Backbone as CSV, one residue per row, in Angstrom:
resi,resn,N_x,N_y,N_z,CA_x,CA_y,CA_z,C_x,C_y,C_z
1,MET,0.740,-19.412,-14.884,-0.072,-18.518,-14.466,0.193,-18.036,-12.958
2,PRO,0.633,-16.808,-12.657,0.719,-16.535,-11.284,-0.400,-16.854,-10.179
3,ASN,0.187,-17.500,-9.103,-0.916,-17.566,-7.877,-1.547,-16.508,-7.507
4,GLU,-2.742,-16.674,-7.097,-3.417,-15.531,-6.224,-2.950,-15.454,-4.900
5,ILE,-2.494,-14.096,-4.605,-1.867,-13.912,-3.261,-2.896,-13.360,-2.411
6,LEU,-3.917,-12.566,-2.812,-5.149,-11.869,-2.000,-6.359,-11.988,-2.628
7,LYS,-7.295,-12.411,-2.058,-8.621,-12.485,-2.525,-9.665,-11.652,-1.360
8,VAL,-10.326,-10.648,-1.899,-11.083,-9.842,-1.129,-12.479,-10.403,-1.658
9,ASP,-13.341,-11.166,-0.612,-14.468,-11.884,-1.006,-15.806,-11.244,-0.404
10,HIS,-16.442,-10.606,-1.183,-17.708,-9.889,-0.771,-17.636,-9.253,0.552
11,LEU,-16.674,-8.359,0.623,-16.326,-7.653,1.820,-17.234,-6.501,2.058
12,SER,-17.671,-6.453,3.320,-18.469,-5.153,3.839,-17.977,-4.711,5.099
13,VAL,-17.970,-3.391,5.250,-17.238,-2.721,6.545,-18.281,-1.827,6.901
14,ASN,-18.647,-1.573,8.211,-19.463,-0.494,8.448,-18.692,0.315,9.673
15,TYR,-18.966,1.606,9.494,-18.566,2.407,10.636,-19.790,2.858,11.256
16,GLY,-20.111,2.188,12.432,-21.307,2.387,13.167,-22.394,2.033,12.336
17,ALA,-23.442,2.997,11.834,-24.720,2.874,11.114,-24.170,2.948,9.684
18,ILE,-22.951,3.510,9.352,-22.723,3.854,8.079,-21.871,2.640,7.391
19,LYS,-22.434,2.076,6.085,-21.785,1.282,5.340,-20.691,1.717,4.506
20,ALA,-19.456,1.588,4.964,-18.289,2.233,4.131,-18.047,1.526,2.954
21,VAL,-18.124,0.133,3.138,-17.712,-0.552,1.927,-18.809,-1.859,1.756
22,ARG,-19.333,-2.041,0.594,-20.563,-3.011,0.420,-20.175,-3.896,-0.699
23,ASP,-20.049,-4.972,-0.111,-20.055,-6.260,-1.137,-18.764,-6.273,-2.131
24,VAL,-17.545,-5.827,-1.780,-16.749,-5.591,-2.557,-15.804,-6.913,-2.593
25,SER,-15.601,-7.306,-3.916,-14.754,-8.448,-4.368,-13.523,-8.024,-5.465
26,PHE,-12.399,-8.463,-4.910,-11.455,-8.328,-6.006,-10.284,-9.173,-5.549
27,ASP,-9.183,-9.452,-6.506,-8.166,-10.277,-6.404,-6.772,-9.738,-6.803
28,ILE,-5.814,-10.269,-6.298,-4.382,-9.731,-6.690,-3.642,-10.966,-6.816
29,LYS,-3.034,-11.077,-8.012,-2.109,-12.212,-8.052,-0.430,-11.850,-7.906
30,GLU,0.244,-12.857,-7.655,1.801,-12.637,-7.236,2.458,-12.088,-8.365
31,GLY,3.015,-10.761,-7.887,3.795,-10.007,-8.764,3.051,-8.922,-9.365
32,GLU,1.991,-8.675,-9.037,0.953,-7.556,-9.846,1.055,-6.256,-9.108
33,ILE,0.998,-5.282,-9.767,0.548,-4.108,-9.047,-0.979,-3.772,-9.357
34,VAL,-1.726,-3.758,-8.394,-3.244,-3.446,-8.560,-3.513,-2.126,-7.730
35,THR,-4.536,-1.463,-8.371,-4.745,-0.093,-7.849,-6.257,0.123,-7.543
36,LEU,-6.788,0.765,-6.488,-8.100,1.033,-6.316,-8.127,2.678,-6.413
37,ILE,-8.983,3.130,-7.277,-9.193,4.515,-7.525,-10.647,4.703,-7.072
38,GLY,-10.649,6.155,-6.993,-12.166,6.619,-6.628,-11.962,7.846,-5.732
39,ALA,-13.149,8.661,-5.751,-13.169,9.820,-4.876,-12.775,9.573,-3.533
40,ASN,-12.767,10.733,-2.766,-12.799,10.500,-1.316,-13.918,10.010,-0.744
41,GLY,-13.696,9.186,0.306,-14.970,8.510,0.774,-15.496,7.390,0.080
42,ALA,-14.859,6.914,-0.844,-15.410,5.750,-1.881,-15.198,4.416,-1.118
43,GLY,-14.338,4.449,-0.077,-13.993,3.155,0.774,-12.675,2.658,0.618
44,LYS,-11.824,3.325,-0.375,-10.430,2.685,-0.620,-9.568,2.485,0.839
45,SER,-9.445,3.501,1.481,-8.632,3.295,2.806,-9.195,2.334,3.704
46,THR,-10.543,2.418,3.720,-11.236,1.436,4.417,-10.954,-0.175,4.306
47,ILE,-10.819,-0.263,2.929,-10.515,-1.636,2.505,-9.165,-2.059,3.000
48,LEU,-8.052,-1.146,2.927,-6.881,-1.260,3.328,-6.566,-1.534,4.699
49,LYS,-7.351,-0.750,5.548,-7.313,-0.974,6.882,-8.035,-2.217,7.368
50,THR,-8.905,-2.702,6.614,-9.404,-4.025,6.989,-8.542,-5.186,6.429
51,ILE,-7.794,-5.081,5.466,-6.868,-5.990,5.094,-5.704,-6.127,6.186
52,SER,-5.308,-4.936,6.647,-4.353,-4.855,7.682,-4.767,-5.092,9.179
53,GLY,-6.061,-5.478,9.288,-6.477,-5.728,10.523,-6.946,-4.676,11.624
54,LEU,-6.877,-3.424,10.902,-7.249,-2.261,12.044,-8.594,-2.036,11.888
55,LEU,-9.358,-2.557,10.917,-10.828,-2.691,11.049,-11.114,-3.996,10.876
56,LYS,-12.636,-4.606,11.524,-13.089,-5.693,11.265,-14.310,-5.831,10.252
57,PRO,-14.220,-6.722,9.154,-15.479,-6.786,8.338,-16.848,-7.074,9.048
58,SER,-17.771,-6.382,8.524,-19.021,-6.800,8.993,-19.657,-8.075,8.024
59,ALA,-19.116,-8.338,6.996,-19.539,-9.492,6.220,-18.304,-9.688,5.329
60,GLY,-18.298,-10.906,4.649,-17.105,-11.307,3.659,-15.851,-11.696,4.465
61,ASP,-15.051,-12.036,3.596,-13.603,-12.371,3.986,-12.556,-11.926,3.219
62,ILE,-11.262,-11.898,3.684,-9.991,-11.542,3.073,-9.110,-12.752,3.299
63,LEU,-8.696,-13.324,2.051,-7.934,-14.413,2.223,-6.416,-14.044,1.676
64,PHE,-5.433,-14.293,2.209,-4.147,-13.951,2.006,-3.317,-15.366,1.907
65,MET,-2.946,-15.726,0.535,-2.290,-16.937,0.446,-3.164,-18.316,0.884
66,GLY,-4.640,-17.947,0.652,-5.523,-18.944,0.882,-5.976,-19.019,2.445
67,GLU,-5.378,-18.309,3.165,-5.673,-18.113,4.814,-6.436,-16.759,4.966
68,SER,-7.491,-16.989,5.846,-8.525,-15.957,6.123,-7.672,-14.864,7.179
69,LEU,-7.652,-13.686,6.915,-7.249,-12.636,7.633,-8.185,-11.949,8.512
70,ALA,-9.417,-12.297,8.569,-10.367,-11.546,8.888,-10.566,-11.601,10.518
71,LYS,-10.065,-12.524,11.165,-9.931,-12.458,12.809,-8.539,-12.435,13.159
72,LEU,-7.568,-12.243,12.510,-6.325,-11.992,12.978,-5.783,-10.738,13.377
73,THR,-5.058,-10.373,14.391,-4.724,-9.085,14.612,-3.867,-8.502,13.784
74,ALA,-3.588,-7.289,13.865,-2.753,-6.508,13.039,-1.212,-7.088,13.000
75,PRO,-0.729,-7.296,14.162,0.723,-7.805,14.112,0.857,-9.233,13.602
76,LYS,-0.190,-10.082,13.781,-0.155,-11.455,13.166,-0.266,-11.194,11.613
77,ILE,-1.015,-10.203,11.068,-1.022,-10.039,9.521,0.418,-9.596,9.129
78,VAL,0.881,-8.674,9.710,2.344,-8.389,9.509,3.183,-9.639,9.463
79,ALA,3.087,-10.353,10.441,3.949,-11.458,10.509,3.528,-12.544,9.230
80,ALA,2.253,-12.641,8.844,1.937,-13.543,7.765,2.542,-12.913,6.496
81,GLY,2.836,-11.484,6.456,3.445,-11.099,5.008,2.818,-10.084,4.510
82,VAL,2.003,-9.312,5.140,1.374,-8.033,4.833,1.922,-6.823,5.472
83,SER,2.294,-5.953,4.643,2.863,-4.667,5.235,2.008,-3.307,4.780
84,GLN,1.738,-2.400,5.482,1.003,-1.321,5.049,1.703,-0.065,5.353
85,VAL,1.843,0.998,4.151,2.543,2.289,4.337,1.264,3.163,4.349
86,PRO,0.953,3.759,5.704,-0.364,4.151,5.989,-0.266,5.683,5.178
87,GLU,-1.760,6.003,5.103,-1.866,7.574,4.457,-1.094,8.333,5.576
88,GLY,-0.322,9.480,5.184,0.114,10.436,5.979,1.455,10.031,6.741
89,ARG,1.861,8.758,6.075,3.240,8.262,6.546,3.351,7.517,8.068
90,ARG,2.980,8.448,8.919,3.070,7.960,10.288,4.221,7.344,10.648
91,ILE,5.393,8.140,10.253,6.623,7.820,10.978,6.691,8.311,12.242
92,PHE,7.845,7.762,12.947,8.220,8.128,14.421,8.987,9.439,14.314
93,ALA,8.470,10.475,14.253,9.148,11.629,14.163,10.235,12.002,15.138
94,ASP,10.173,11.681,16.378,11.170,11.972,17.319,12.135,10.743,17.486
95,MET,12.158,9.837,16.644,13.084,8.712,16.507,14.025,8.932,15.318
96,THR,15.148,8.391,15.186,16.175,8.490,14.218,15.475,7.589,12.930
97,VAL,16.079,8.059,11.667,15.775,7.231,10.498,16.057,5.842,10.660
98,LYS,17.133,5.604,11.300,17.753,3.975,11.644,16.869,3.289,12.650
99,GLU,16.404,4.009,13.486,15.349,3.508,14.570,13.987,3.078,13.851
100,ASN,13.598,4.064,13.034,12.267,3.808,12.309,12.546,2.582,11.653
101,LEU,13.553,2.425,10.848,13.772,1.230,10.028,13.886,0.028,11.034
102,GLN,14.603,0.115,12.059,14.741,-1.048,12.928,13.329,-1.416,13.528
103,LEU,12.545,-0.505,13.525,11.064,-0.909,14.035,10.329,-1.577,12.994
104,GLY,10.654,-1.395,11.856,10.071,-1.984,10.874,10.100,-3.433,10.866
105,ALA,11.173,-3.841,11.332,11.604,-5.405,11.511,11.275,-5.958,12.947
106,TYR,10.421,-5.171,13.697,10.338,-5.574,15.168,9.799,-7.069,15.296
107,LEU,9.036,-7.674,14.285,8.664,-9.052,14.477,9.706,-10.193,14.162
108,ARG,10.726,-9.728,13.565,11.928,-10.491,13.014,12.952,-10.873,14.044
109,LYS,13.289,-12.021,13.983,14.474,-12.478,14.832,15.784,-12.755,14.338
110,ASP,15.722,-12.677,13.035,17.073,-12.924,12.031,17.818,-11.707,12.164
111,LYS,18.746,-11.440,13.164,19.677,-10.371,13.159,20.424,-10.145,12.051
112,ASP,21.177,-11.169,11.587,21.899,-10.944,10.291,21.179,-10.462,9.219
113,GLY,19.935,-11.180,8.962,18.937,-10.792,7.711,18.571,-9.346,7.999
114,ILE,18.330,-8.709,9.228,17.685,-7.640,9.523,18.822,-6.577,9.130
115,ASN,20.077,-6.861,9.434,21.230,-5.830,9.136,21.341,-5.933,7.541
116,GLU,21.388,-7.134,6.918,21.584,-7.083,5.448,20.395,-6.319,4.771
117,ASP,19.219,-6.363,5.252,18.045,-5.558,4.801,18.226,-4.136,4.892
118,MET,18.702,-3.750,6.020,18.931,-2.297,6.285,19.994,-1.894,5.393
119,GLU,21.028,-2.469,4.984,21.896,-2.201,3.846,21.121,-2.044,2.563
120,LYS,20.294,-2.883,2.315,19.614,-2.777,1.099,18.726,-1.787,0.981
121,MET,18.083,-1.229,2.064,17.191,-0.168,2.089,18.010,1.186,2.071
122,PHE,19.399,1.213,2.559,20.323,2.307,2.501,20.693,2.417,0.825
123,LYS,20.875,1.158,0.234,21.329,1.322,-1.135,20.025,1.995,-2.182
124,ARG,18.869,1.336,-1.667,17.612,1.820,-2.260,17.454,3.286,-2.327
125,PHE,17.607,3.725,-0.908,17.306,4.941,-0.689,18.494,5.685,-0.107
126,PRO,19.433,6.302,-1.067,20.587,6.936,-0.307,20.485,7.966,0.625
127,ILE,19.406,8.735,0.491,19.066,9.719,1.186,18.821,9.325,2.682
128,LEU,18.399,8.141,2.915,18.109,7.774,4.293,19.520,7.240,4.712
129,LYS,20.432,6.683,3.881,21.718,6.559,4.625,22.446,7.754,4.961
130,GLU,22.293,8.752,4.183,22.985,9.996,4.642,22.339,10.355,5.952
131,ARG,20.971,10.345,6.148,20.398,10.931,7.303,19.993,9.816,8.339
132,GLN,20.841,8.718,8.375,20.238,7.678,9.318,20.180,7.978,10.820
133,LYS,21.224,9.025,10.988,21.310,9.328,12.554,20.530,10.756,12.887
134,GLN,19.769,11.189,11.699,18.882,12.362,12.061,17.493,11.859,12.496
135,ASP,16.844,12.703,13.440,15.557,12.489,13.806,14.589,12.492,12.304
136,ALA,13.821,11.602,12.558,12.759,11.443,11.047,12.129,12.760,10.656
137,ALA,11.815,13.617,11.925,11.113,14.904,11.800,11.857,15.952,10.843
138,THR,13.236,15.887,10.803,13.823,16.598,10.002,13.958,16.286,8.283
139,LEU,13.280,15.254,8.171,13.188,14.742,6.555,12.019,15.643,6.013
140,SER,12.253,15.778,4.652,11.235,16.555,3.869,10.080,15.525,3.808
141,GLY,9.038,15.967,3.247,7.819,15.088,2.900,8.190,13.844,2.110
142,GLY,8.971,14.170,1.029,9.309,12.969,0.138,10.040,11.937,0.762
143,GLU,11.316,12.716,1.468,11.857,11.664,2.263,11.295,10.941,3.198
144,GLN,10.351,11.569,4.008,9.531,10.709,4.916,8.573,9.703,4.385
145,GLN,8.253,9.948,2.997,7.483,8.818,2.360,8.557,7.804,2.219
146,MET,9.842,8.021,1.673,10.626,6.898,1.345,10.862,6.292,2.715
147,LEU,11.080,6.914,3.632,11.261,6.158,4.947,10.241,5.280,5.507
148,ALA,8.936,5.688,5.163,7.703,4.924,5.614,7.752,3.607,4.766
149,MET,8.089,3.845,3.301,8.187,2.612,2.416,9.217,1.660,2.809
150,ALA,10.549,2.234,3.341,11.511,1.408,3.684,11.330,0.610,4.977
151,ARG,10.522,1.273,5.716,10.117,0.772,7.017,9.288,-0.404,6.884
152,ALA,8.437,-0.284,6.094,7.418,-1.328,5.655,8.082,-2.584,5.076
153,LEU,9.091,-2.287,4.177,9.892,-3.178,3.460,10.607,-4.197,4.447
154,MET,11.297,-3.391,5.467,11.961,-4.114,6.539,11.394,-5.275,7.303
155,ALA,10.026,-5.393,7.084,9.209,-6.487,7.616,9.323,-7.593,6.802
156,LYS,9.906,-7.620,5.457,9.918,-8.588,4.463,8.557,-9.102,4.056
157,PRO,7.716,-8.108,3.577,6.371,-8.446,3.298,6.276,-9.243,1.887
158,LYS,5.226,-10.041,1.660,5.007,-10.646,0.215,4.057,-9.713,-0.486
159,LEU,3.375,-8.885,0.476,2.281,-8.075,-0.270,2.537,-6.607,0.342
160,LEU,2.682,-5.669,-0.209,2.730,-4.198,0.364,1.761,-3.333,0.040
161,LEU,0.955,-2.870,0.884,-0.110,-1.942,0.879,0.249,-0.512,1.083
162,LEU,-0.190,0.268,-0.175,0.279,1.768,-0.048,-0.925,2.739,-0.206
163,ASP,-1.126,3.363,0.966,-2.174,4.147,0.897,-1.694,5.562,0.668
164,GLU,-2.120,6.169,-0.400,-2.020,7.373,-0.773,-0.387,7.964,-0.741
165,PRO,0.515,7.285,-1.458,1.939,7.472,-1.168,2.216,8.887,-1.539
166,SER,1.539,9.552,-2.683,1.918,10.714,-3.218,1.326,11.858,-2.650
167,MET,0.408,11.649,-1.482,-0.372,12.890,-1.160,0.652,14.093,-0.202
168,GLY,0.365,15.145,-0.776,1.280,16.403,-0.317,2.513,16.445,-0.740
169,LEU,3.161,15.734,-1.667,4.425,15.701,-2.075,4.516,16.664,-3.162
170,ALA,5.800,17.322,-3.476,6.186,17.991,-4.577,6.230,17.149,-5.901
171,PRO,5.794,17.603,-7.020,6.192,16.797,-8.091,7.178,16.014,-8.165
172,ILE,8.368,16.486,-8.107,9.610,15.877,-8.289,9.701,14.614,-7.484
173,TYR,9.077,14.443,-6.252,9.089,13.451,-5.477,8.164,12.657,-5.680
174,ILE,6.818,13.032,-6.362,5.821,12.274,-6.761,6.337,11.388,-7.789
175,GLN,7.086,11.698,-8.848,7.593,10.880,-9.851,8.637,9.857,-9.324
176,GLU,9.337,10.214,-8.362,10.595,9.439,-7.725,9.860,8.386,-7.021
177,ILE,8.630,8.679,-6.229,7.901,7.549,-5.363,7.378,6.508,-6.266
178,PHE,6.853,6.815,-7.556,6.101,6.017,-8.316,7.234,5.088,-9.261
179,ASP,8.573,5.785,-9.407,9.581,5.037,-9.986,9.980,3.866,-8.982
180,ILE,10.179,4.279,-7.525,10.561,3.283,-6.641,9.422,2.144,-6.468
181,ILE,8.097,2.521,-6.650,6.945,1.394,-6.725,7.257,0.487,-7.817
182,GLU,7.515,0.854,-8.960,7.695,0.157,-10.249,9.088,-0.631,-10.014
183,SER,10.071,-0.154,-9.316,11.259,-0.850,-9.277,11.130,-2.108,-8.264
184,ILE,10.511,-1.823,-7.163,10.337,-2.892,-6.263,9.312,-4.001,-6.659
185,ASN,8.528,-3.435,-7.430,7.334,-4.487,-8.206,8.327,-5.428,-9.259
186,LYS,9.193,-4.646,-9.895,10.005,-5.477,-10.792,10.990,-6.581,-10.095
187,GLU,11.192,-6.179,-8.925,12.115,-7.223,-8.053,11.166,-8.314,-7.398
188,GLY,9.874,-8.334,-7.671,9.072,-9.265,-7.145,8.067,-8.890,-6.108
189,MET,7.964,-7.815,-5.802,7.058,-7.304,-4.728,5.580,-7.170,-5.243
190,THR,4.602,-7.660,-4.592,3.214,-7.495,-5.060,2.692,-6.350,-4.274
191,VAL,2.055,-5.357,-5.055,1.596,-4.257,-4.447,0.113,-3.778,-4.598
192,LEU,-0.493,-3.305,-3.696,-1.999,-2.942,-3.617,-1.915,-1.492,-3.599
193,LEU,-2.192,-0.599,-4.364,-2.041,1.055,-4.333,-3.246,1.654,-4.444
194,ILE,-3.293,2.415,-3.346,-4.510,3.434,-3.327,-3.926,4.755,-3.670
195,GLU,-4.431,5.408,-4.505,-3.859,6.809,-4.811,-4.815,7.540,-5.533
196,GLN,-4.739,8.984,-4.943,-5.738,10.017,-5.530,-5.190,10.489,-6.976
197,ASN,-3.903,10.498,-7.080,-3.605,10.509,-8.427,-3.698,9.291,-9.389
198,ALA,-4.981,9.397,-10.010,-5.373,7.987,-10.667,-4.600,7.793,-11.854
199,ARG,-4.275,9.063,-12.572,-3.455,8.794,-13.888,-2.080,8.178,-13.496
200,GLN,-1.441,8.553,-12.534,-0.091,7.858,-12.179,-0.147,6.526,-11.814
201,ALA,-1.263,6.292,-11.085,-1.418,4.891,-10.517,-1.927,3.997,-11.617
202,LEU,-2.752,4.332,-12.483,-3.242,3.555,-13.470,-2.085,3.268,-14.518
203,SER,-1.115,4.219,-14.724,-0.176,4.089,-15.720,0.926,3.041,-15.329
204,ILE,0.952,2.694,-14.000,1.784,1.642,-13.534,1.128,0.401,-13.154
205,ALA,-0.016,0.396,-12.991,-0.898,-0.625,-12.533,-0.993,-1.753,-13.486
206,ASP,-1.055,-3.086,-13.354,-1.439,-4.157,-14.194,-2.881,-4.209,-14.262
207,ARG,-3.819,-3.856,-13.173,-5.077,-4.020,-13.094,-5.487,-2.714,-12.168
208,GLY,-6.790,-2.453,-12.335,-7.421,-1.519,-11.508,-8.848,-1.665,-11.073
209,TYR,-9.247,-1.333,-10.069,-10.650,-1.368,-9.787,-11.168,0.078,-9.524
210,VAL,-12.282,0.701,-9.959,-12.851,1.755,-9.660,-14.102,1.789,-8.596
211,LEU,-13.758,2.401,-7.567,-14.786,2.413,-6.357,-15.773,3.690,-6.313
212,ALA,-16.852,3.577,-5.861,-17.806,4.746,-5.824,-18.673,4.200,-4.478
213,SER,-18.885,4.981,-3.532,-19.843,4.766,-2.467,-19.599,3.349,-1.970
214,GLY,-18.505,3.006,-1.805,-18.290,1.624,-1.333,-18.180,0.547,-2.033
215,GLU,-18.504,0.836,-3.314,-18.858,-0.542,-4.174,-17.780,-0.530,-5.427
216,VAL,-17.649,-1.735,-5.980,-16.667,-1.671,-7.172,-17.637,-1.349,-8.273
217,LYS,-17.358,-0.457,-9.350,-18.156,-0.044,-10.406,-17.686,-0.444,-11.575
218,MET,-16.180,-0.464,-11.650,-15.571,-0.815,-13.034,-14.388,-1.648,-12.457
219,THR,-13.891,-2.358,-13.480,-12.614,-3.327,-13.443,-12.049,-3.161,-14.938
220,GLY,-10.604,-3.478,-14.752,-9.940,-3.463,-16.340,-8.533,-3.510,-16.060
221,THR,-7.808,-3.607,-16.963,-6.402,-3.414,-17.047,-5.942,-1.908,-16.615
222,GLY,-4.903,-1.665,-16.093,-4.449,-0.103,-15.969,-4.603,0.621,-17.222
223,GLN,-4.085,0.262,-18.539,-4.349,0.938,-19.766,-5.813,1.007,-20.155
224,GLU,-6.414,-0.111,-19.972,-8.054,0.066,-20.146,-8.693,1.132,-19.577
225,LEU,-8.449,1.233,-18.029,-9.292,2.213,-17.327,-8.523,3.557,-17.769
226,LEU,-7.304,3.613,-18.013,-6.671,4.998,-18.235,-7.326,5.553,-19.542
227,HIS,-7.798,4.828,-20.399,-8.125,5.231,-21.797,-9.640,5.336,-21.915
228,ASP,-10.346,4.880,-20.545,-11.829,4.826,-20.657,-12.548,6.145,-20.705
229,PRO,-13.488,6.516,-21.513,-13.951,7.872,-21.416,-14.564,8.155,-19.969
230,ALA,-15.133,7.146,-19.516,-15.892,7.453,-18.209,-15.054,7.812,-17.096
231,VAL,-13.820,6.997,-16.876,-12.860,7.067,-16.052,-12.099,8.495,-16.233
232,GLN,-11.882,8.897,-17.693,-11.102,10.001,-17.774,-12.010,11.262,-17.233
233,LYS,-13.180,11.173,-17.497,-14.250,12.200,-17.089,-14.330,12.484,-15.713
234,ALA,-14.274,11.247,-14.964,-14.630,11.262,-13.539,-13.368,11.551,-12.734
235,TYR,-12.379,10.987,-13.069,-11.072,11.007,-12.297,-9.845,11.574,-12.910
236,LEU,-9.914,11.642,-14.345,-8.357,11.967,-14.757,-8.478,13.590,-15.419
237,GLY,-9.625,14.123,-15.378,-9.872,15.602,-15.631,-10.000,15.572,-17.204
238,GLY,-10.384,14.488,-17.764,-10.628,14.638,-19.367,-11.920,14.911,-19.690
């Protein structure tokens, strides 16, 4: 039985007087893809930002490999093994592709390992190798998403958080991004995925949680939720 890598335990998060997340609990085991689905404002991105240390919980805890992340700074959470690919990609547009990748490894000291991983990224994302000397601003939306994912992987995470990776992308890139997510998962990467494209997310997820108004309303395997009439009606246009 795989070990539990992340446990979100009765988490609540407030934005001022607004309760954005209310008493949410879920877990992720090593090697899984787990997806959180729900409408805009359901609390999905808030949960990811809290796991990453960008927001602090008002109640509850987040345990990563048995250790609490709740009081750690964002850099310490990255150092512990959690990397986030943020919504909107947030690449450094006026820096080159290669410089963006180098920044992904900014907490690492193993120079040889960094160079080796850079080559791995270029092998996985050949377009980034071609464009390594170009400013990141010159890349298409899909290429920028690949760069954001490669940059996060350069930190050598044990858990990858993906916030809306298909947002704003052409359909051809959406399929490619999901293929890449499946590929890195097959190589052992554990993934927590937030995605408006619920059908695509559930189709590759081991398990999913449905959020509404900051609370978990349903849970099941990806396939169970994909074929659940209530989920189809609410999120899959069924």
